[in-house]
BAFITOR-956950 format. One record per atom (N, C-alpha, C): x, y, z; residue in one letter. Coordinates in steps of 0.02 Angstrom, whole numbers, padded with zeros to 5 digits, always signed. Layout:
# BAFITOR-956950
XYZa ...
//
This chain:
# BAFITOR-956950
+00030-00070+00016m +00010-00005+00004m +00060+00048+00015m +00107+00066+00022r +00161+00110+00014r +00162+00149-00049r +00193+00093-00065s +00229+00128-00137s +00157+00145-00212s +00098+00107-00181v +00045+00134-00230v +00017+00230-00190v +00019+00231-00128f +00011+00308-00106f +00059+00339-00134f +00149+00320-00153a +00202+00335-00185a +00164+00369-00245a +00141+00322-00286a +00158+00307-00362a +00093+00374-00355a +00008+00373-00316l -00039+00436-00312l -00043+00489-00289l +00037+00502-00237l +00058+00571-00212l +00108+00567-00305l +00150+00572-00319c +00204+00582-00381c +00134+00610-00428c +00106+00544-00439t +00032+00588-00507t -00007+00649-00461t -00007+00659-00426m -00042+00749-00398m +00007+00790-00394m +00088+00791-00382l +00142+00802-00405l +00147+00824-00447l +00158+00758-00540f +00163+00759-00572f +00123+00830-00616f +00054+00838-00610s -00031+00859-00626s +00010+00961-00628s +00019+00981-00548i +00048+01019-00573i +00102+01045-00585i +00158+01014-00578s +00232+01027-00591s +00219+01030-00691s +00181+00990-00716i +00189+00972-00787i +00158+01051-00821i +00099+01070-00783t +00048+01123-00817t +00102+01182-00794t +00138+01197-00752c +00184+01245-00731c +00268+01229-00808c +00267+01202-00784g +00291+01177-00843g +00287+01211-00935g +00237+01163-00941h +00204+01202-01025h +00209+01294-01010h +00188+01304-00971r +00173+01397-00949r +00253+01427-00962r +00279+01371-00913s +00388+01412-00943s +00405+01414-01000s +00387+01339-01028a +00411+01324-01099a +00393+01373-01132a +00311+01405-01146k +00308+01461-01155k +00330+01506-01168k +00379+01535-01115l +00411+01612-01096l +00476+01595-01114l +00508+01542-01086i +00554+01548-01131i +00590+01472-01175i +00556+01427-01187g +00567+01349-01253g +00572+01311-01197g +00569+01279-01249g +00529+01192-01195g +00630+01153-01174g +00665+01193-01213m +00756+01143-01175m +00781+01191-01099m +00774+01265-01120e +00783+01302-01073e +00767+01287-01009e +00692+01285-01029a +00636+01283-00932a +00663+01230-00928a +00679+01152-00952n +00691+01076-00908n +00765+01089-00902n +00826+01126-00934f +00863+01153-00899f +00858+01169-00808f +00838+01225-00798w +00835+01228-00769w +00776+01218-00703w +00733+01201-00720r +00688+01162-00676r +00726+01103-00651r +00745+01046-00687l +00820+01030-00665l +00888+01047-00607l +00878+01094-00653t +00946+01121-00587t +00919+01171-00513t +00843+01183-00501v +00798+01206-00450v +00812+01089-00419v +00784+01068-00447a +00778+00981-00428a +00843+00957-00393a +00897+00936-00430a +00963+00929-00420a +00999+00973-00373a +00971+01045-00361i +01010+01105-00279i +00952+01060-00201i +00917+01027-00230v +00848+01049-00159v +00858+00950-00163v +00865+00889-00198l +00888+00846-00211l +00944+00823-00182l +00999+00837-00190g +01089+00849-00181g +01088+00874-00097g +01012+00930-00086v +01046+00930-00002v +01006+00872+00015v +00982+00836-00002w +00930+00767+00042w +00976+00751+00056w +00985+00715-00020a +01046+00651-00027a +01118+00652+00031a +01153+00734+00048y +01203+00703+00070y +01182+00727+00143y +01130+00765+00148a +01105+00762+00245a +01095+00692+00264a +01042+00667+00232f +01014+00624+00292f +01026+00550+00193f +01093+00541+00128g +01103+00490+00136g +01143+00443+00090g +01195+00465+00025i +01241+00446+00029i +01285+00478-00048i +01214+00535-00083g +01267+00562-00100g +01259+00502-00199g +01301+00546-00219a +01315+00501-00286a +01340+00455-00263a +01345+00403-00204g +01375+00345-00208g +01363+00291-00214g +01396+00207-00184g +01349+00167-00193g +01359+00117-00245g +01351+00050-00263a +01361+00032-00325a +01305+00028-00371a +01242+00034-00354a +01192+00061-00420a +01188+00137-00432a +01243+00148-00408f +01252+00267-00454f +01252+00262-00511f +01298+00195-00560p +01297+00199-00625p +01212+00198-00654p +01200+00148-00627l +01144+00120-00657l +01054+00185-00634l +01073+00235-00612f +01037+00271-00569f +01037+00318-00617f +01112+00348-00637f +01125+00405-00683f +01132+00406-00747f +01130+00332-00786l +01091+00299-00831l +01028+00295-00840l +00978+00289-00778s +00907+00291-00779s +00879+00376-00772s +00941+00432-00763g +00903+00483-00764g +00915+00492-00835g +00986+00489-00877a +01000+00497-00942a +00955+00491-00973a +00956+00448-00976v +00887+00412-01004v +00796+00433-01009v +00779+00431-00960g +00729+00432-00937g +00708+00513-00920g +00748+00538-00895i +00749+00621-00881i +00799+00655-00922i +00838+00668-00959g +00908+00685-01000g +00866+00707-01095g +00823+00618-01113i +00833+00620-01149i +00744+00620-01145i +00719+00586-01135g +00640+00588-01107g +00603+00645-01104g +00631+00704-01053d +00635+00785-01065d +00620+00812-01082d +00646+00820-01136m +00690+00826-01197m +00610+00861-01222m +00611+00784-01252a +00572+00749-01325a +00496+00789-01276a +00490+00783-01197f +00424+00810-01152f +00417+00886-01179f +00471+00900-01172f +00471+00977-01173f +00464+00995-01248f +00472+00958-01276q +00489+00966-01383q +00388+00957-01391q +00358+00925-01357a +00296+00929-01345a +00250+00950-01327a +00249+00975-01277l +00199+01015-01230l +00192+01075-01292l +00253+01130-01309p +00205+01190-01335p +00154+01186-01421p +00185+01083-01421r +00123+01094-01480r +00083+01067-01478r +00057+01010-01413l +00031+00997-01394l -00046+01016-01336l -00014+01048-01269g -00037+01055-01231g -00036+01023-01173g -00013+01045-01116s -00035+00988-01069s -00070+00940-01040s -00128+00945-01046r -00144+00893-01043r -00161+00842-01103r -00142+00837-01163l -00141+00791-01212l -00078+00768-01194l -00009+00801-01199t +00056+00784-01198t +00036+00733-01122t +00020+00722-01086t +00038+00713-01039t -00012+00637-01045t -00084+00637-01059l -00106+00584-01102l -00097+00534-01142l -00031+00562-01168l -00022+00511-01217l +00049+00480-01193l +00080+00526-01178i +00160+00490-01148i +00131+00449-01054i +00096+00459-01042n +00075+00418-00970n +00056+00366-01001n -00005+00348-01041c -00033+00305-01056c -00019+00239-01111c +00040+00270-01152l +00095+00226-01162l +00135+00203-01123l +00173+00243-01082g +00219+00228-01039g +00199+00155-01002g +00139+00136-00975a +00137+00091-00916a +00142+00025-00970a +00098+00015-01014p +00147-00021-01058p +00181-00041-01109p +00224+00007-01111l +00298+00030-01161l +00351-00013-01092l +00345-00020-01024a +00371+00004-00962a +00384-00094-00983a +00291-00100-00969g +00305-00202-00957g +00312-00222-00987g +00320-00210-01060l +00368-00223-01127l +00466-00239-01062l +00497-00182-01108i +00536-00179-01080i +00552-00228-01042i +00514-00236-00967e +00522-00236-00920e +00541-00331-00914e +00506-00360-00989w +00472-00410-00988w +00546-00441-01036w +00554-00399-01050m +00636-00413-01120m +00727-00404-01074m +00696-00369-01029w +00748-00383-01001w +00761-00391-00898w +00713-00424-00872l +00725-00432-00819l +00663-00467-00831l +00652-00508-00884g +00611-00564-00862g +00535-00567-00850g +00477-00484-00830t +00420-00514-00816t +00391-00537-00836t +00313-00554-00838t +00311-00593-00889t +00256-00548-00922t +00197-00553-00966l +00162-00512-00977l +00101-00548-01008l +00050-00514-00971t -00003-00585-00985t -00054-00566-01055t -00099-00624-01085r -00148-00603-01153r -00201-00509-01127r -00211-00530-01057a -00262-00468-01060a -00215-00427-01022a -00147-00434-00988q -00100-00368-01004q -00082-00343-01079q -00078-00367-01136i -00059-00366-01205i -00154-00316-01227i -00183-00334-01198l -00255-00316-01243l -00263-00262-01192l -00253-00216-01140w -00282-00184-01101w -00244-00152-01161w -00155-00149-01150g -00139-00103-01174g -00145-00058-01255g -00155-00139-01280l -00191-00113-01341l -00252-00066-01340l -00301-00076-01294l -00329-00022-01284l -00332+00069-01243l -00280+00039-01235i -00255+00113-01221i -00204+00153-01255i -00176+00112-01329v -00174+00154-01378v -00220+00175-01412v -00266+00145-01429g -00329+00170-01449g -00374+00216-01438g -00391+00230-01335a -00395+00279-01312a -00347+00334-01340a -00308+00311-01317v -00264+00376-01342v -00278+00408-01396v -00277+00396-01449g -00287+00397-01529g -00359+00451-01536g -00388+00419-01468v -00490+00453-01484v -00468+00517-01447v -00418+00523-01401a -00411+00577-01361a -00395+00633-01408a -00348+00623-01427l -00282+00665-01500l -00309+00679-01545l -00376+00667-01544m -00425+00703-01640m -00438+00789-01610m -00430+00823-01661p -00437+00886-01648p -00499+00889-01655p -00513+00910-01649s -00585+00980-01589s -00570+01081-01636s -00637+01077-01641e -00643+01136-01641e -00637+01191-01559e -00629+01146-01510h -00596+01208-01471h -00526+01223-01457h -00490+01168-01483v -00417+01181-01458v -00367+01147-01525v -00380+01184-01582r -00339+01186-01654r -00286+01174-01642r -00219+01107-01668r -00201+01118-01676r -00157+01098-01772r -00101+01129-01813s -00109+01122-01847s -00085+01042-01860s -00092+01035-01930r -00061+00953-01918r +00015+00937-01898r +00029+00982-01922r +00085+00981-01919r +00138+00960-01822r +00098+01020-01806d +00121+01000-01748d +00076+00943-01715d +00028+00926-01750l +00011+00854-01694l +00047+00799-01715l +00067+00816-01781l +00134+00746-01807l +00194+00746-01747l +00207+00817-01758a +00272+00844-01696a +00276+00806-01628a +00233+00836-01617g +00206+00815-01559g +00186+00751-01527g +00150+00709-01573t +00126+00673-01562t +00205+00608-01543t +00253+00625-01601a +00320+00557-01616a +00345+00615-01545a +00351+00662-01524f +00388+00667-01457f +00391+00681-01412f +00311+00639-01416s +00272+00598-01345s +00267+00564-01344s +00305+00494-01397v +00302+00441-01404v +00381+00433-01360v +00412+00484-01387l +00485+00464-01390l +00500+00473-01304l +00466+00530-01280a +00453+00538-01202a +00439+00476-01158a +00378+00462-01189a +00364+00388-01145a +00414+00324-01140a +00449+00324-01219l +00484+00269-01214l +00528+00278-01161l +00557+00352-01170c +00629+00340-01145c +00627+00350-01071c +00521+00364-01042g +00525+00350-00993g +00507+00280-00947g +00484+00257-01005a +00499+00203-00969a +00553+00151-00958a +00583+00167-01010a +00665+00149-00984a +00665+00167-00961a +00704+00198-00932g +00724+00260-00890g +00692+00217-00818g +00638+00196-00792g +00574+00179-00775g +00611+00096-00730g +00627+00066-00789v +00657-00021-00807v +00704+00004-00777v +00756+00039-00780v +00829+00022-00753v +00829+00061-00688v +00761+00090-00674s +00792+00111-00603s +00777+00053-00551s +00720+00008-00597r +00714-00056-00555r +00772-00105-00544r +00813-00099-00623k +00877-00148-00619k +00923-00111-00552k +00926-00073-00536a +00963-00024-00501a +00949-00054-00422a +00878-00031-00387y +00846-00054-00325y +00868-00139-00331y +00856-00171-00389e +00903-00256-00355e +00999-00232-00352e +01033-00215-00365v +01092-00213-00337v +01086-00194-00305v +01038-00113-00282v +01052-00113-00186v +01051-00141-00134v +00987-00182-00181h +00957-00264-00103h +01002-00323-00108h +01026-00337-00180t +01083-00364-00167t +01158-00361-00135t +01146-00303-00129a +01201-00283-00088a +01206-00246+00000a +01127-00308-00010g +01115-00254+00071g +01092-00227+00079g +01107-00153+00040g +01084-00081+00088g +01014-00057+00050g +00999+00008+00063h +00936+00017+00046h +00964+00101+00036h +00937+00111-00006l +00923+00202-00048l +00856+00220-00041l +00844+00255-00006d +00798+00298-00022d +00733+00328-00090d +00726+00360-00090g +00685+00395-00140g +00717+00451-00165g +00715+00511-00117g +00757+00551-00117g +00844+00551-00164g +00860+00501-00131n +00921+00494-00141n +00949+00433-00208n +00890+00431-00227a +00875+00415-00290a +00851+00450-00358a +00840+00505-00330a +00813+00546-00377a +00876+00608-00392a +00903+00603-00348f +00947+00650-00356f +01024+00623-00398f +01012+00558-00404q +01068+00498-00435q +01064+00530-00503q +00980+00504-00518r +00914+00506-00576r +00942+00578-00618r +00919+00619-00590a +00931+00703-00594a +01026+00712-00592a +01076+00688-00578l +01127+00734-00606l +01126+00697-00668l +01094+00611-00687g +01112+00609-00775g +01079+00649-00822g +00988+00660-00814g +00945+00702-00838g +01003+00778-00856g +01050+00794-00808l +01060+00887-00796l +01101+00881-00858l +01160+00835-00851l +01204+00799-00899l +01205+00821-00981l +01139+00787-00968f +01081+00781-01041f +01057+00839-01051f +01021+00865-01015a +00960+00925-01051a +01037+00973-01043a +01103+00979-00989g +01142+01050-01025g +01160+01049-01084g +01197+00989-01091a +01202+00966-01168a +01168+00983-01226a +01123+00972-01214g +01058+00980-01261g +01055+01074-01251g +01046+01116-01215l +01035+01190-01215l +01089+01214-01245l +01142+01186-01239l +01213+01217-01248l +01239+01215-01336l +01200+01147-01364i +01190+01138-01439i +01125+01167-01456i +01084+01173-01483v +01038+01196-01483v +01023+01294-01484v +01041+01321-01405k +01034+01374-01404k +01122+01416-01421k +01190+01384-01442r +01208+01410-01401r +01243+01482-01454r +01226+01482-01518r +01194+01538-01550r +01172+01622-01511r +01100+01564-01491e +01082+01626-01459e +01110+01647-01410e +01144+01596-01378v +01163+01654-01329v +01225+01692-01326v +01274+01687-01377r +01306+01734-01403r +01262+01804-01406r +01191+01797-01457v +01167+01862-01473v +01168+01883-01414v +01130+01839-01346r +01087+01882-01323r +01156+01888-01247r +01238+01885-01260a +01269+01910-01229a +01301+01969-01242a +01297+01987-01300k +01301+02043-01327k +01251+02072-01311k +01205+02049-01323a +01139+02137-01306a +01129+02160-01227a +01142+02088-01196l +01153+02121-01099l +01209+02167-01130l +01242+02152-01152s +01319+02221-01139s +01313+02277-01172s +01266+02282-01227e +01257+02317-01269e +01185+02363-01218e +01147+02329-01207l +01077+02340-01170l +01083+02318-01093l +01106+02305-01073g +01116+02305-00987g +01051+02263-00948g +01081+02230-00901l +01030+02178-00870l +00945+02194-00850l +00950+02255-00870e +00842+02267-00862e +00811+02219-00886e +00850+02180-00976a +00765+02177-01005a +00778+02097-00963a +00841+02086-00946s +00838+01990-00934s +00820+01979-00868s +00804+02039-00831k +00792+02030-00760k +00718+02027-00772k +00675+02070-00793q +00624+02087-00803q +00571+02008-00837q +00639+01978-00888k +00588+01935-00923k +00594+01841-00849k +00642+01856-00827w +00653+01795-00765w +00628+01815-00713w +00598+01882-00686r +00554+01895-00651r +00472+01847-00652r +00475+01852-00728g +00403+01806-00735g +00402+01738-00746g +00476+01716-00749v +00496+01637-00775v +00489+01583-00714v +00549+01635-00676w +00553+01591-00591w +00497+01565-00545w +00474+01596-00569p +00380+01571-00495p +00384+01485-00522p +00376+01476-00604w +00344+01435-00614w +00380+01375-00639w +00469+01398-00652v +00506+01351-00663v +00534+01328-00575v +00534+01383-00529l +00547+01328-00445l +00484+01276-00434l +00404+01285-00450v +00358+01258-00425v +00386+01202-00475v +00382+01191-00538n +00385+01149-00579n +00467+01101-00535n +00511+01119-00555g +00585+01082-00509g +00563+01048-00464g +00528+01095-00410f +00495+01058-00319f +00473+01013-00320f +00399+01029-00377a +00370+00973-00372a +00348+00921-00389a +00382+00923-00501g +00415+00877-00504g +00433+00836-00504g +00496+00846-00530q +00563+00850-00545q +00595+00810-00435q +00574+00859-00414a +00597+00845-00340a +00579+00771-00291a +00514+00816-00277v +00472+00775-00248v +00411+00717-00266v +00413+00754-00333g +00365+00711-00377g +00388+00625-00394g +00471+00645-00424v +00497+00589-00446v +00514+00546-00406v +00532+00573-00335s +00586+00550-00244s +00534+00487-00254s +00455+00537-00233c +00404+00462-00242c +00400+00421-00298c +00419+00447-00355m +00394+00372-00403m +00434+00330-00393m +00546+00340-00354q +00545+00312-00343q +00550+00259-00310q +00505+00273-00256w +00489+00252-00193w +00445+00216-00230w +00421+00223-00263a +00374+00142-00288a +00404+00097-00318a +00441+00123-00353l +00486+00071-00403l +00543+00028-00355l +00551+00040-00278d +00583+00031-00280d +00538-00056-00241d +00490-00056-00232t +00469-00131-00196t +00421-00123-00272t +00391-00089-00332t +00321-00119-00364t +00361-00129-00456t +00339-00169-00470p +00360-00165-00551p +00332-00102-00582p +00389-00064-00620a +00388-00007-00652a +00325-00013-00705a +00294-00070-00739a +00217-00090-00784a +00176-00050-00719a +00163-00067-00689i +00118-00037-00597i +00111+00031-00593i +00176+00067-00594v +00188+00119-00580v +00170+00169-00620v +00193+00143-00690f +00182+00201-00757f +00080+00197-00739f +00066+00141-00748a -00031+00126-00735a -00059+00166-00686a -00013+00178-00637i -00051+00249-00601i -00014+00321-00609i +00038+00322-00644l +00024+00366-00670l -00011+00400-00727l -00035+00343-00750a -00094+00377-00820a -00121+00418-00786a -00150+00421-00715i -00213+00462-00706i -00190+00513-00715i -00126+00541-00727t -00107+00610-00705t -00169+00681-00781t -00179+00643-00831p -00197+00680-00871p -00271+00695-00842p -00298+00654-00816i -00381+00682-00790i -00360+00742-00720i -00325+00721-00691l -00293+00778-00625l -00264+00841-00663l -00239+00856-00735i -00198+00882-00732i -00276+00921-00796i -00345+00942-00779i -00387+00948-00821i -00414+01026-00800i -00432+01026-00746p -00449+01097-00723p -00376+01110-00695p -00303+01104-00706f -00266+01136-00704f -00258+01182-00773f -00266+01144-00829a -00266+01180-00894a -00310+01227-00936a -00372+01223-00888r -00448+01240-00875r -00422+01302-00866r -00399+01296-00806v -00373+01384-00764v -00305+01421-00793v -00288+01420-00834l -00206+01409-00827l -00187+01435-00911l -00239+01392-00938e -00216+01373-01025e -00276+01400-01071e -00333+01416-01014d -00397+01387-01062d -00397+01369-01077d -00415+01301-01095e -00394+01227-01124e -00451+01208-01107e -00512+01202-01131r -00592+01166-01111r -00573+01114-01150r -00592+01046-01112p -00557+00976-01123p -00647+00980-01172p -00650+00932-01230t -00688+00891-01271t -00733+00849-01234t -00770+00838-01290l -00820+00768-01255l -00771+00716-01275l -00740+00700-01340h -00703+00650-01359h -00610+00637-01334h -00644+00690-01302s -00566+00682-01242s -00567+00666-01177s -00602+00726-01152l -00648+00654-01085l -00635+00592-01110l -00706+00576-01162v -00716+00491-01155v -00651+00448-01173v -00598+00491-01207g -00553+00442-01214g -00507+00449-01186g -00492+00492-01148g -00468+00503-01091g -00485+00429-01002g -00539+00421-01004a -00595+00410-00970a -00562+00337-00988a -00579+00297-01035i -00537+00248-01069i -00485+00225-01076i -00447+00277-01080a -00376+00267-01055a -00368+00219-00976a -00371+00287-00923v -00389+00257-00893v -00403+00227-00847v -00471+00190-00869a -00501+00131-00890a -00449+00084-00884a -00436+00106-00956g -00386+00021-00990g -00303+00012-00927g -00289+00054-00922v -00212+00090-00840v -00253+00032-00774v -00296+00051-00775i -00343+00009-00716i -00325-00065-00706i -00349-00081-00783a -00385-00140-00798a -00298-00174-00806a -00270-00136-00856l -00204-00183-00836l -00148-00186-00765l -00174-00170-00709a -00163-00156-00643a -00183-00230-00623a -00231-00196-00620l -00278-00244-00586l -00294-00338-00644l -00253-00314-00670s -00240-00404-00721s -00178-00427-00701s -00139-00390-00658r -00067-00423-00636r -00068-00454-00576r 
//
C-alpha cells in the first residue's frame, strides 16, 4: 500500500508540475525550461541526499545515473518539445498511457517480467483510447504539423521514461543484492545528475548561437530586460522543479523500489485527468467530449492493466 500511495502522490505532484512546465516552456522555450527546472531539483535533492543519504555513492549509482540520462535527459527534452505543440493535458495523456505498456514490455524483455494476454489487450485499448483523445477539435486547434511532431516527441518521451523506470528497477535490485537501502530522494538525486548532464548538453547545442547573441545584447542594453523576463519565469520554474522533479520523482522512485514499473506507470496514467482543471484555469483549454471519453477509457484501461497483474 505504501508504494501505491507514493505513486498516487507522485501523480498529484506531476499534474501541478506539468502545467507549470507548459507555462515556463512558452516563456523561455522547452530546452531552457527543462534545464533550469532540473537545476532546481538537483540542488534540492542534493541537499537531501548528502544530509540524509549517500549522495552520489553506492554500487547502483551508474544505473541510477543511466536511468536519469535516458528518462530525464532524453525523455524530458522530448517532453518539453511536445508540450507547446499539443498542450499539457494531451501531451501527458499520450505519454502516461503509453508509458505503462512500454514499461511492461521493456521489463519483460530485460528482467523477465512476463506479460499476460490480458495485459497486452489492455495495452492496445490504451493506445486506441489515446488516439480518440488526440483527435482535433473546434476548441483546441492545432496544425497537422504540430499534431504529428507533438505525437512523435510524446512517443519518444514515453519510451525513454519507461526505459528509465525499468533501469531504476534494476538499480534497486543491485542495492538490495548488496544488502543496502536507498531512499527515493537519494535515488532521485542520482537520476537528476544524469538528466542534468544531458539537458545541459542539449541546451548548449541548441542555444549556442542564441547565447552569444544574448550576451552581446546584454553588454549593449544592460541587465534590466533580462531581469524583467526572469521575474515572470522563475515562479513557474521553481514550482515545476520542486513539485515534479524533486518531490514527485522521489515518490516515483519510492514506488519503483518495491513495485514493477508497469504498475507504477499505470497509476501515473491518471495524471491527465488531474491536469484538466489546471489546464482549464491556466491555459484556458476546455476539454472536449471525445478527449474526456478517450481519457476515461485510457485510464480505465490502465486500471484494468494494474488489476490484471
